[in-house]
N, C-alpha and C positions, 0 to 999 in steps of 0.2 A: 382624199388628201386635203380638201378644203377644211374639213372639220379639224384635222390635225394642225393645219396652219393657224386657224383661229385659236386653238388651245395654246399653241406656242407663242403667238403674238400677244395675247392678252394676259400677260404676267406683268405685275407692277415693277419688279426688279429688272433693270435694264440688262444687267449681266446675265441673269437667268434667261431672259427673253432671247438674247443673242445666242446663248448656248443651245436653247431649244430649237431655234430656227436653223442653226448650223447642223445640229444633229439630224433634223429632218432632211436637209439638203444632202448630207452624207449618206443617209439611208437611201435616198433616191439614186444617187450616184452608184452606190453599192449594188442596188437592184439592176440598174442598167448595165453595169459591168458584168454582172452574173449572167445576163442574157446576151452578152457579147455584142452590144451595139458599138458603133465607132465613136471616136472622140468628138467628132462633129455633132453627133446626136446628143452626146452627154453635155456638150457646151450649150446646145439649143435647149435642152431640158433644164439646165441651171438657169438660163435666161428666163424661160417660162416660169420656173419656180419663183424667181425674184419678182416677176410681173404679178404672179398670183398673190404673193405676200403683200405687195403694194395695193392690189385690188381689194383684198380683204380689209386692210386698214382704211382705205378711202371709202369703201362701201359703208363700213361701220361708223366712220366719222360723220358721213352725210346722213345715213339712215337712222342710226341709233343715237346720234349726237354724243358719241363717246370715243375717246382715243385710247391707245394702248396703255397709257399711264393711268387710266381710270378717271381722267378729267371729264366732266360733263359740260356740254356746250348748250347754250340756249340760243334760240333763233330770235331775231329781232324783226318785228314787222313795223313798217312805217318809220324807219329810222331817218333822221334828218341831221344835217350838219350845217354850221354857218361858218363863213370865212370872216375872220376879224371879230370885232365886238359889236 
């Protein structure tokens, strides 16, 4: 499922990304409904799915220095700031 989540999340178009994520969530719910689990388990699975989407985004932002919009981040070593002039 994680590979599918990454594929859904890493699309530049926000609308397309949301559609893909929602489609995956709907597939998960359809599967759980077909194996006749209760509503409580479906709710827990949806929560877990949301957590996994967040985890994929955060992991890639930190590890790959990339966000879902394709922006690249650079790390700054020895950064300093001064207050005033």
